[in-house]
PALO-304403 format. One line per field, with one value per residue (C-alpha): y, z, x; residue in one letter; chain. Coordinates in nm, 4 decimals, padded with zeros to 6 digits, always signed. Layout:
<recs>
Y: [Y, ...] .
Z: [Z, ...] .
X: [X, ...] .
r: [A, ...] .
c: [A, ...] .
</recs>
This chain:
<recs>
Y: [+04.8400, +04.6943, +04.3256, +04.2055, +04.0360, +03.7205, +03.5739, +03.2583, +02.9376, +02.8196, +02.4747, +02.2024, +02.1885, +01.9533, +01.5806, +01.4096, +01.0469, +00.7923, +00.9470, +01.2118, +01.5588, +01.5275, +01.8519, +01.9372, +01.8399, +02.0516, +02.3273, +02.4962, +02.5209, +02.8909, +02.9865, +02.8057, +02.9883, +03.3104, +03.2515, +03.1134, +03.2639, +02.9323, +02.8746, +02.4806, +02.4475, +02.5165, +02.2628, +02.0144, +02.0632, +02.0424, +01.7396, +01.5456, +01.6581, +01.5386, +01.2230, +01.1479, +01.2736, +01.0467, +00.7286, +00.8153, +00.8376, +00.5543, +00.3518, +00.5093, +00.4218, +00.0343, +00.0168, +00.1905, -00.0387, -00.3624, -00.2384, -00.1330, -00.4989, -00.6646, -00.4541, -00.4808, -00.8555, -00.9445, -01.0379, -01.2459, -01.4961, -01.5999, -01.2365, -01.2208, -01.5780, -01.4316, -01.1760, -01.3821, -01.6292, -01.3584, -01.4433, -01.8035, -01.9361, -01.6783, -01.9315, -01.6928, -01.8927, -01.8642, -01.4866, -01.4271, -01.6581, -01.5317, -01.1630, -01.3071, -01.5213, -01.2395, -01.0388, -01.3151, -01.3420, -00.9533, -00.9624, -01.2353, -01.0874, -00.6996, -00.6138, -00.8955, -00.7770, -01.1599, -01.2473, -00.9054, -00.9530, -01.3334, -01.2110, -00.9273, -01.1873, -01.4078, -01.1250, -01.0185, -01.3555, -01.4224, -01.0662, -01.1762, -01.4927, -01.3072, -01.0795, -01.3536, -01.3033, -01.0033, -01.2534, -01.4179, -01.0570, -00.9332, -01.2225, -01.2116, -00.8164, -00.6811, -00.2765, -00.2911, -00.5010, -00.4213, -00.0499, -00.0680, +00.0752, +00.0502, +00.2906, +00.4389, +00.5931, +00.6575, +00.3916, +00.4266, +00.2792, -00.0132, -00.0776, -00.1706, -00.3864, -00.5782, -00.6218, -00.7150, -00.9919, -01.1788, -01.1371, -01.3059, -01.6080, -01.6620, -01.6427, -01.8691, -02.1403, -02.1371, -02.2397, -02.4754, -02.6551, -02.6418, -02.7630, -03.0456, -03.1664, -03.0878, -02.8391, -02.5943, -02.8133, -02.9325, -02.5903, -02.5268, -02.8110, -02.7762, -02.4121, -02.5429, -02.7673, -02.4717, -02.2485, -02.5289, -02.6392, -02.2406, -02.1074, -02.4092, -02.4092, -02.6985, -02.8327, -02.7324, -02.3528, -02.3574, -02.5089, -02.2469, -01.9670, -02.1130, -02.1331, -01.8050, -01.6347, -01.7232, -01.8537, -01.5898, -01.5899, -01.7757, -02.0450, -02.1253, -02.1640, -02.3813, -02.6278, -02.7454, -02.7474, -03.0894, -03.0448, -02.6599, -02.8269, -02.9951, -02.6959, -02.5227, -02.1237, -02.0117, -02.2387, -02.0816, -01.7435, -01.7976, -01.9101, -01.5676, -01.3924, -01.5142, -01.4305, -01.0802, -01.0424, -01.1736, -01.1273, -01.3950, -01.4676, -01.3252, -00.9898, -01.0160, -01.0032, -00.7097, -00.5136, -00.5169, -00.3728, -00.0818, -00.0384, -00.1902, -00.3639, -00.7313, -00.7829, -00.5790, -00.7526, -01.1242, -00.9979, -00.8554, -01.1756, -01.4401, -01.1861, -01.1552, -01.5178, -01.5805, -01.2607, -01.3648, -01.6872, -01.4757, -01.2055, -01.4709, -01.6508, -01.3322, -01.2242, -01.5453, -01.8300, -02.1504, -02.3272, -02.6338, -02.9851, -02.9692, -03.2587, -03.1694, -03.3412, -03.4513, -03.6901, -03.3817, -03.2453, -03.5627, -03.5785, -03.1946, -03.2489, -03.5800, -03.3528, -03.0970, -03.3604, -03.4523, -03.3879, -03.6757, -03.5078, -03.1089, -03.0381, -03.1259, -02.9101, -02.6273, -02.6122, -02.6165, -02.3302, -02.1243, -02.1361, -01.9945, -01.7303, -01.5487, -01.4823, -01.3667, -01.1525, -01.0245, -00.9082, -00.7161, -00.5183, -00.4556, -00.3607, -00.0817, +00.0353, +00.0306, +00.1882, +00.4438, +00.5849, +00.5864, +00.7821, +01.0319, +01.0694, +01.0988, +01.3870, +01.5882, +01.5688, +01.6264, +01.9022, +02.0716, +02.0591, +02.1952, +02.4911, +02.6215, +02.6204, +02.7347, +02.4113, +02.1838, +01.8162, +01.4745, +01.1045, +01.1298, +01.4555, +01.2692, +00.9005, +01.0625, +01.2612, +00.9579, +00.7345, +01.0243, +00.8787, +00.5428, +00.6593, +00.9035, +00.5723, +00.3664, +00.6734, +00.8523, +01.2327, +01.4545, +01.5671, +01.1658, +01.0735, +01.2426, +01.0246, +00.7053, +00.7722, +00.8622, +00.4931, +00.3154, +00.4514, +00.3864, +00.0059, -00.0401, +00.1642, +00.0314, -00.2510, -00.3152, -00.2924, +00.0987, +00.1831, -00.0199, +00.1802, +00.5304, +00.4382, +00.3232, +00.6565, +00.8770, +00.6919, +00.7375, +01.1430, +01.1411, +01.2148, +00.9121, +00.8245, +00.4748, +00.4412, +00.5260, +00.2863, +00.0026, +00.0889, +00.1271, -00.1765, -00.3737, -00.2032, -00.2677, -00.5765, -00.7954, -00.8214, -00.6476, -00.4212, -00.4197, -00.5357, -00.8441, -00.9053, -00.9944, -01.2099, -01.3948, -01.4627, -01.5476, -01.7872, -01.9685, -02.0288, -02.1202, -02.4237, -02.5140, -02.3509, -02.4955, -02.2670, -01.9187, -01.8349, -01.9239, -01.7394, -01.4369, -01.4261, -01.4369, -01.2007, -00.8773, -00.9799, -01.1454, -00.8525, -00.6394, -00.8735, -00.8800, -00.5166, -00.4726, -00.7633, -00.5584, -00.2395, -00.4374, -00.5942, -00.2459, -00.0890, -00.4159, -00.3657, -00.0109, -00.0516, -00.3097, -00.1099, -00.0260, +00.3095, +00.3383, +00.0183, -00.1070, +00.0782, +00.0108, -00.2082, -00.5594, -00.8346, -01.0272, -00.8022, -00.7966, -00.8017, -01.0864, -01.4391, -01.6773] .
Z: [-02.0820, -01.7204, -01.6920, -01.4285, -01.1771, -01.1373, -00.7861, -00.6514, -00.6891, -00.3554, -00.2602, -00.1861, +00.1667, +00.4133, +00.4772, +00.7986, +00.7369, +01.0577, +01.2007, +00.9902, +00.8582, +00.4894, +00.3320, -00.0331, -00.1897, -00.3024, -00.0827, +00.1622, +00.5117, +00.5607, +00.2177, +00.3274, +00.6767, +00.4892, +00.2319, +00.4997, +00.7916, +00.9874, +01.1232, +00.9827, +01.1467, +01.4897, +01.4649, +01.3116, +01.6102, +01.8387, +01.7214, +01.7531, +02.1018, +02.1551, +01.9812, +02.1934, +02.5166, +02.4373, +02.4081, +02.7221, +02.8977, +02.7776, +02.8728, +03.1989, +03.2689, +03.1704, +03.3729, +03.6543, +03.6486, +03.6469, +03.9449, +04.1393, +04.0557, +04.1613, +04.4800, +04.6118, +04.5512, +04.6474, +04.9886, +04.8483, +04.6104, +04.5307, +04.3681, +04.1744, +04.0266, +03.9364, +03.7234, +03.5663, +03.4940, +03.2560, +03.0131, +03.0850, +03.0363, +02.7371, +02.4207, +02.2289, +01.9406, +01.7394, +01.8204, +01.7116, +01.3653, +01.3148, +01.2537, +01.0914, +00.8436, +00.7765, +00.6853, +00.4596, +00.3035, +00.2504, +00.0600, -00.1672, -00.2489, -00.1966, -00.2579, -00.5153, -00.8362, -00.9484, -00.6723, -00.7238, -01.0767, -01.0049, -00.7406, -00.9922, -01.2613, -01.0077, -00.9042, -01.2533, -01.3715, -01.0893, -01.1399, -01.4995, -01.3995, -01.1377, -01.4319, -01.5465, -01.2939, -01.5242, -01.7927, -01.4925, -01.3341, -01.6701, -01.7185, -01.3975, -01.3441, -01.7135, -01.7316, -01.3262, -01.3226, -01.6486, -01.6795, -02.0584, -02.1527, -02.4477, -02.7132, -02.7676, -02.4235, -02.2573, -02.0187, -01.6462, -01.3563, -01.2368, -00.9037, -00.6625, -00.4294, -00.7606, -00.8432, -00.5125, -00.5001, -00.8572, -00.7830, -00.4410, -00.5966, -00.8386, -00.6636, -00.3962, -00.6153, -00.7690, -00.4131, -00.3303, -00.6480, -00.5516, -00.1934, -00.3074, -00.5502, -00.2686, -00.4082, -00.1577, +00.1054, -00.0379, -00.0811, +00.2709, +00.3706, +00.2642, +00.3836, +00.7557, +00.7402, +00.6475, +00.9356, +01.1865, +01.0834, +01.1150, +01.3848, +01.6096, +01.6369, +01.6594, +01.3327, +01.3830, +01.4798, +01.1366, +00.9378, +01.0589, +00.9749, +00.6380, +00.5620, +00.7049, +00.4089, +00.1829, +00.3898, +00.6508, +00.9918, +01.0218, +00.7471, +00.8743, +01.2020, +01.0594, +00.8857, +01.2164, +01.3930, +01.4734, +01.6938, +01.8564, +02.1470, +02.2366, +02.1432, +02.4490, +02.5461, +02.3697, +02.0186, +02.0430, +02.0938, +01.8012, +01.5637, +01.6483, +01.6257, +01.2380, +01.1536, +01.2773, +01.1125, +00.7457, +00.5132, +00.3050, -00.0451, -00.0831, +00.0267, -00.1275, -00.5010, -00.3376, -00.2704, -00.6158, -00.7308, -00.5061, -00.7355, -00.4640, -00.5907, -00.6056, -00.5379, -00.2348, -00.0800, -00.1641, -00.0101, +00.2722, +00.3580, +00.3168, +00.5121, +00.7948, +00.8882, +01.0417, +01.2165, +01.3658, +01.5365, +01.6445, +01.8502, +01.9476, +02.0941, +02.2669, +02.3959, +02.5192, +02.5525, +02.5510, +02.9214, +02.8327, +02.6447, +02.3004, +02.1605, +01.7859, +01.5585, +01.2061, +01.2437, +01.3236, +00.9671, +00.8096, +00.9820, +00.9237, +00.5302, +00.5501, +00.6754, +00.4013, +00.1566, +00.2993, -00.0298, -00.2746, -00.5800, -00.6802, -00.7781, -00.4352, -00.2967, -00.5618, -00.4452, -00.0728, -00.1356, -00.3295, -00.1008, +00.1977, -00.0129, -00.0686, +00.3149, +00.2719, +00.0146, +00.1812, +00.4734, +00.2611, +00.1065, +00.4271, +00.6070, +00.3339, +00.3410, +00.7024, +00.7654, +00.5174, +00.6597, +01.0119, +00.9145, +00.7272, +00.9924, +01.2746, +01.0236, +01.0394, +01.4059, +01.4577, +01.2129, +01.4007, +01.7510, +01.5725, +01.4222, +01.7923, +01.8804, +01.5501, +01.4520, +01.1775, +01.3376, +01.1579, +01.2216, +00.9800, +01.1341, +01.4728, +01.4172, +01.1963, +01.4875, +01.7080, +01.4631, +01.3047, +01.5395, +01.3887, +01.0362, +01.0774, +01.2134, +00.8711, +00.7589, +00.5459, +00.5013, +00.7442, +00.4573, +00.3934, +00.7495, +00.8170, +00.5312, +00.6166, +00.9591, +00.9199, +00.6967, +00.9491, +01.2535, +01.0367, +00.9903, +01.3603, +01.4650, +01.1713, +00.9371, +00.6522, +00.3921, +00.4233, +00.4964, +00.1618, -00.0249, +00.1207, -00.0214, -00.3276, -00.3276, -00.2296, -00.4549, -00.7653, -00.6526, -00.6468, -00.2734, -00.2130, -00.3182, -00.4436, -00.1373, +00.0766, -00.1145, -00.0668, +00.3213, +00.3575, +00.1925, +00.3896, +00.7043, +00.6284, +00.5127, +00.8080, +01.0035, +01.3468, +01.3722, +01.6721, +01.4012, +01.3450, +01.7199, +01.7592, +01.4211, +01.5426, +01.8829, +01.7362, +01.4742, +01.7505, +02.0149, +01.7491, +01.6525, +02.0162, +02.2766, +02.5530, +02.4994, +02.4945, +02.8158, +02.7000, +02.3894, +02.5634, +02.7766, +02.4809, +02.2426, +02.3140, +02.3576, +01.9964, +01.8421, +01.9843, +01.8618, +01.5267, +01.4845, +01.5684, +01.3214, +01.0489, +01.1354, +01.1447, +00.7900, +00.6685, +00.8401, +00.6834, +00.3416, +00.3570, +00.4874, +00.1890, -00.0848, -00.3555, -00.4731, -00.7861, -00.9177, -00.7374, -00.9596, -01.3126, -01.5640, -01.6240, -01.8785, -01.6330, -01.4929, -01.8536, -01.8033, -02.0895, -01.9758, -02.0494] .
X: [+01.0116, +01.0282, +00.9636, +00.7118, +00.9050, +00.7622, +00.6896, +00.9268, +00.7726, +00.6848, +00.7973, +00.5512, +00.4376, +00.6135, +00.3819, +00.4420, +00.4981, +00.4975, +00.8608, +00.9858, +00.9166, +01.0017, +01.1378, +01.1201, +01.4739, +01.7592, +01.6146, +01.8068, +01.6204, +01.7047, +01.5386, +01.2338, +01.2492, +01.2568, +00.9760, +00.7248, +00.8468, +00.9225, +01.2557, +01.3068, +01.6460, +01.4975, +01.2257, +01.4350, +01.6812, +01.3708, +01.2273, +01.5741, +01.5894, +01.2304, +01.3025, +01.6220, +01.4394, +01.1224, +01.3316, +01.5665, +01.2286, +01.0562, +01.4365, +01.4230, +01.0588, +01.1274, +01.4088, +01.2425, +00.9501, +01.1675, +01.3612, +01.0732, +00.9132, +01.2279, +01.3052, +00.9280, +00.9400, +01.2885, +01.1623, +00.8590, +00.9699, +00.6293, +00.5602, +00.8858, +00.7960, +00.4522, +00.6670, +00.8644, +00.5550, +00.4433, +00.7546, +00.7909, +00.3942, +00.3373, +00.4123, +00.6511, +00.6714, +00.3289, +00.3585, +00.7075, +00.6531, +00.3037, +00.4546, +00.7652, +00.5285, +00.3150, +00.6558, +00.7680, +00.4154, +00.4275, +00.7547, +00.6154, +00.2905, +00.3473, +00.7151, +00.8663, +00.7570, +00.6971, +00.4780, +00.2822, +00.2254, +00.1054, -00.1440, -00.2696, -00.3042, -00.5106, -00.7132, -00.8149, -00.8913, -01.1394, -01.2807, -01.3281, -01.4889, -01.7198, -01.8086, -02.0305, -02.2670, -02.3984, -02.5439, -02.7470, -02.8353, -02.9470, -03.1753, -03.3391, -03.3540, -03.3045, -03.1505, -03.1339, -02.8597, -02.7003, -02.7664, -02.8428, -03.1772, -03.4053, -03.4764, -03.1247, -03.1259, -02.7590, -02.6616, -02.6971, -02.5307, -02.6803, -02.8611, -02.6088, -02.8457, -02.9368, -02.5722, -02.4704, -02.7340, -02.6626, -02.2705, -02.2998, -02.5100, -02.2782, -01.9719, -02.1146, -02.2109, -01.8678, -01.7402, -01.9880, -01.9003, -01.5112, -01.5788, -01.7750, -01.4861, -01.2305, -01.0228, -01.0584, -01.0141, -00.6951, -00.5660, -00.6830, -00.5090, -00.1665, -00.1729, -00.2528, +00.0434, +00.2354, +00.1320, +00.1484, +00.4847, +00.5901, +00.3996, +00.3244, -00.0462, -00.3142, -00.4186, -00.7633, -00.6921, -00.4449, -00.7205, -00.9709, -00.6938, -00.6635, -01.0596, -01.1283, -00.8994, -01.2346, -01.4971, -01.5138, -01.5761, -01.9344, -01.8850, -01.4919, -01.7068, -01.9817, -01.6825, -01.5684, -01.8678, -01.8636, -01.5421, -01.6367, -01.7644, -01.4234, -01.2204, -01.0241, -01.0760, -00.7486, -00.8473, -01.2267, -01.0824, -00.8174, -01.1221, -01.3152, -00.9960, -00.9186, -01.2225, -01.2487, -00.9253, -01.0376, -01.3360, -01.5497, -01.4909, -01.8542, -01.7875, -01.5089, -01.6677, -01.8773, -01.6098, -01.4823, -01.7974, -01.7229, -01.3865, -01.1642, -00.8777, -00.9142, -00.5299, -00.4748, -00.8007, -00.6154, -00.2615, -00.4324, -00.6494, -00.3698, -00.1137, -00.3759, -00.4140, -00.0703, -00.0891, -00.4229, -00.2815, +00.0382, -00.1720, -00.4618, -00.2069, -00.0477, -00.3939, -00.5188, -00.1997, -00.2987, -00.3105, -00.5168, -00.4551, -00.5518, -00.7326, -00.6939, -00.4616, -00.4581, -00.7661, -00.9334, -00.8956, -00.9822, -01.3020, -01.3566, -01.3087, -01.5651, -01.8010, -01.7937, -01.9026, -02.2263, -02.4087, -02.4899, -02.3996, -02.3162, -02.6470, -02.7523, -02.4392, -02.5750, -02.8972, -02.8129, -02.5519, -02.8142, -03.0370, -02.8319, -02.6262, -03.0078, -02.9798, -02.6334, -02.6952, -03.0252, -02.7851, -02.5854, -02.8345, -03.0244, -02.6916, -02.6315, -02.9495, -02.9980, -02.6305, -02.6596, -02.9743, -02.8910, -02.5536, -02.7625, -02.9905, -02.6835, -02.4974, -02.8708, -02.8598, -02.5114, -02.5343, -02.8002, -02.6228, -02.2838, -02.4849, -02.5850, -02.2391, -02.0729, -01.9165, -01.9503, -02.0207, -02.0278, -02.0095, -01.6880, -01.5198, -01.5817, -01.4454, -01.1828, -01.0529, -01.0527, -00.8197, -00.6044, -00.2809, -00.3542, -00.3603, -00.0387, +00.1332, +00.0628, +00.2931, +00.0446, +00.0036, -00.1876, -00.4352, -00.5060, -00.4969, -00.8193, -01.0011, -00.8523, -00.9287, -01.2748, -01.2841, -01.1551, -01.3713, -01.6677, -01.5862, -01.5236, -01.8595, -02.0393, -01.9493, -01.6748, -01.9097, -02.0310, -01.6822, -01.5353, -01.8258, -01.7340, -01.3503, -01.4435, -01.6090, -01.3369, -01.0800, -01.3296, -01.3253, -00.9336, -00.9008, -00.6787, -00.3915, -00.2689, -00.0725, -00.3324, -00.5981, -00.3404, -00.3057, -00.6886, -00.8069, -00.5557, -00.6944, -01.0599, -01.0010, -01.1554, -01.4966, -01.3574, -01.6466, -01.8849, -02.2172, -01.9663, -01.9298, -02.2954, -02.2821, -02.0282, -02.1734, -02.4862, -02.3122, -02.0945, -02.3585, -02.6294, -02.3741, -02.2614, -02.5119, -02.3373, -02.0072, -02.2275, -02.0595, -01.7084, -01.7781, -01.8965, -01.5695, -01.3326, -01.5165, -01.4370, -01.0568, -01.0576, -01.2213, -00.9477, -00.7145, -00.8558, -00.8684, -00.4814, -00.3981, -00.5559, -00.3969, -00.0775, -00.1171, -00.1883, +00.1548, +00.3527, +00.1985, +00.2832, +00.6477, +00.7125, +00.5131, +00.7370, +00.5990, +00.7352, +00.6167, +00.3004, +00.0717, +00.2362, +00.0364, +00.2274, +00.1798, +00.0054, -00.2647, -00.5014, -00.8719, -00.8870, -00.9736, -00.6902] .
r: [X, X, X, X, X, X, X, X, X, X, X, X, X, X, X, X, X, X, X, X, X, X, X, X, X, X, X, X, X, X, X, X, X, X, X, X, X, X, X, X, X, X, X, X, X, X, X, X, X, X, X, X, X, X, X, X, X, X, X, X, X, X, X, X, X, X, X, X, X, X, X, X, X, X, X, X, X, X, X, X, X, X, X, X, X, X, X, X, X, X, X, X, X, X, X, X, X, X, X, X, X, X, X, X, X, X, X, X, X, X, X, X, X, X, X, X, X, X, X, X, X, X, X, X, X, X, X, X, X, X, X, X, X, X, X, X, X, X, X, X, X, X, X, X, X, X, X, X, X, X, X, X, X, X, X, X, X, X, X, X, X, X, X, X, X, X, X, X, X, X, X, X, X, X, X, X, X, X, X, X, X, X, X, X, X, X, X, X, X, X, X, X, X, X, X, X, X, X, X, X, X, X, X, X, X, X, X, X, X, X, X, X, X, X, X, X, X, X, X, X, X, X, X, X, X, X, X, X, X, X, X, X, X, X, X, X, X, X, X, X, X, X, X, X, X, X, X, X, X, X, X, X, X, X, X, X, X, X, X, X, X, X, X, X, X, X, X, X, X, X, X, X, X, X, X, X, X, X, X, X, X, X, X, X, X, X, X, X, X, X, X, X, X, X, X, X, X, X, X, X, X, X, X, X, X, X, X, X, X, X, X, X, X, X, X, X, X, X, X, X, X, X, X, X, X, X, X, X, X, X, X, X, X, X, X, X, X, X, X, X, X, X, X, X, X, X, X, X, X, X, X, X, X, X, X, X, X, X, X, X, X, X, X, X, X, X, X, X, X, X, X, X, X, X, X, X, X, X, X, X, X, X, X, X, X, X, X, X, X, X, X, X, X, X, X, X, X, X, X, X, X, X, X, X, X, X, X, X, X, X, X, X, X, X, X, X, X, X, X, X, X, X, X, X, X, X, X, X, X, X, X, X, X, X, X, X, X, X, X, X, X, X, X, X, X, X, X, X, X, X, X, X, X, X, X, X, X, X, X, X, X, X, X, X, X, X, X, X, X, X, X, X, X, X, X, X, X, X, X, X, X, X, X, X, X, X, X, X, X, X, X, X, X, X] .
c: [A, A, A, A, A, A, A, A, A, A, A, A, A, A, A, A, A, A, A, A, A, A, A, A, A, A, A, A, A, A, A, A, A, A, A, A, A, A, A, A, A, A, A, A, A, A, A, A, A, A, A, A, A, A, A, A, A, A, A, A, A, A, A, A, A, A, A, A, A, A, A, A, A, A, A, A, A, A, A, A, A, A, A, A, A, A, A, A, A, A, A, A, A, A, A, A, A, A, A, A, A, A, A, A, A, A, A, A, A, A, A, A, A, A, A, A, A, A, A, A, A, A, A, A, A, A, A, A, A, A, A, A, A, A, A, A, A, A, A, A, A, A, A, A, A, A, A, A, A, A, A, A, A, A, A, A, A, A, A, A, A, A, A, A, A, A, A, A, A, A, A, A, A, A, A, A, A, A, A, A, A, A, A, A, A, A, A, A, A, A, A, A, A, A, A, A, A, A, A, A, A, A, A, A, A, A, A, A, A, A, A, A, A, A, A, A, A, A, A, A, A, A, A, A, A, A, A, A, A, A, A, A, A, A, A, A, A, A, A, A, A, A, A, A, A, A, A, A, A, A, A, A, A, A, A, A, A, A, A, A, A, A, A, A, A, A, A, A, A, A, A, A, A, A, A, A, A, A, A, A, A, A, A, A, A, A, A, A, A, A, A, A, A, A, A, A, A, A, A, A, A, A, A, A, A, A, A, A, A, A, A, A, A, A, A, A, A, A, A, A, A, A, A, A, A, A, A, A, A, A, A, A, A, A, A, A, A, A, A, A, A, A, A, A, A, A, A, A, A, A, A, A, A, A, A, A, A, A, A, A, A, A, A, A, A, A, A, A, A, A, A, A, A, A, A, A, A, A, A, A, A, A, A, A, A, A, A, A, A, A, A, A, A, A, A, A, A, A, A, A, A, A, A, A, A, A, A, A, A, A, A, A, A, A, A, A, A, A, A, A, A, A, A, A, A, A, A, A, A, A, A, A, A, A, A, A, A, A, A, A, A, A, A, A, A, A, A, A, A, A, A, A, A, A, A, A, A, A, A, A, A, A, A, A, A, A, A, A, A, A, A, A, A, A, A, A, A, A, A, A, A, A, A, A, A, A, A, A, A, A, A, A, A, A] .
</recs>
């Protein structure tokens, strides 16, 4: 009896990372070439030649630029002095120190297993505390919040809008209690001192960066409203950049509802704060004299305790949080409908020429180089690029909801989820730009022209900060241990 010859097992397809083409291990390139008709050795040699040529061309271009400027300005000392001023006038300490502090925090929270486990523990306990919002939602909305139906019917998914409202209100109430007793201000002051001593930014800038980790752009700006009028343009730019590079505590709990890992968002916000200060000073260096000092922070902390008792603070918080929850629900409703309309229009236009067009396809192609730069494979880079584009064009709530859906369907690997969470963890979107301008100009109308002048630059700086945080986390991520359960990440509340 003749044996049926089995076809050779084909190796896995190569994946493209940020700088290398990774081939299957323990396989000869000649075998791969014979099976797939690809001369791998030829492409590897060509890649090495292109990389070497690119590096030589870049070095030659920089050298030529420097020589051109020097020769052209040799007889005009003021022009040469102006070129040197680019290096001399920019304060490099905040830029370099901010990046180094971000990397150090990444080592602590992403790479070091003890810090990673402690962060997972903190995130899980926060999620457990927030889960008590279901009791209030169940009492107020019944099965709409819990999904539990009467009469032995199977449990359904709770309504997203109802869950968002109950979760945001409950978490904001807890934050107001902690703020009233000065617990959060104390933690923010400690972190602000660390940032100020390391990076060299002013006390008010460091305090805003620390508060933006859990308060967000609107609340952190309102926190220092009594000093907004005295801020320099660079300080105002820094306040806006920190707001664009982080998220608020209320949206933090909303994203956990979408299935986003809480420890990833915590790490992203903490890592983005010092990097936002560094990029802010790179985009808009300080050229004026600042009046903020430690006494300024004391004034801010005293103004936060304007309520006579904790019950007054809770009542004020609930009334303002209803507007926040309504904003989130309205944004989801409006943007999902707009995306559906845009998809229908693009599908019709594409059908006329035989193309399948959609919003995801358009924004995905635009941001694919950025996703590849984070070290993702070709397949996942298009999905992550679509999410980043949706966040930039629309808002972060819709992008995080879409990422949760892709993760549930198994279309994103754990590494892609981590990088995407860090890249989306910020208010750097066109919609948030209008919100930021509206908040600050409502607090200090006389600074409208200054805010409008620096807002676009701050949005770009905040976006780059989020992308750099994702790249830093991707470089430090230990793929063999990051997703392994530990003793600390239990769901039981201890």
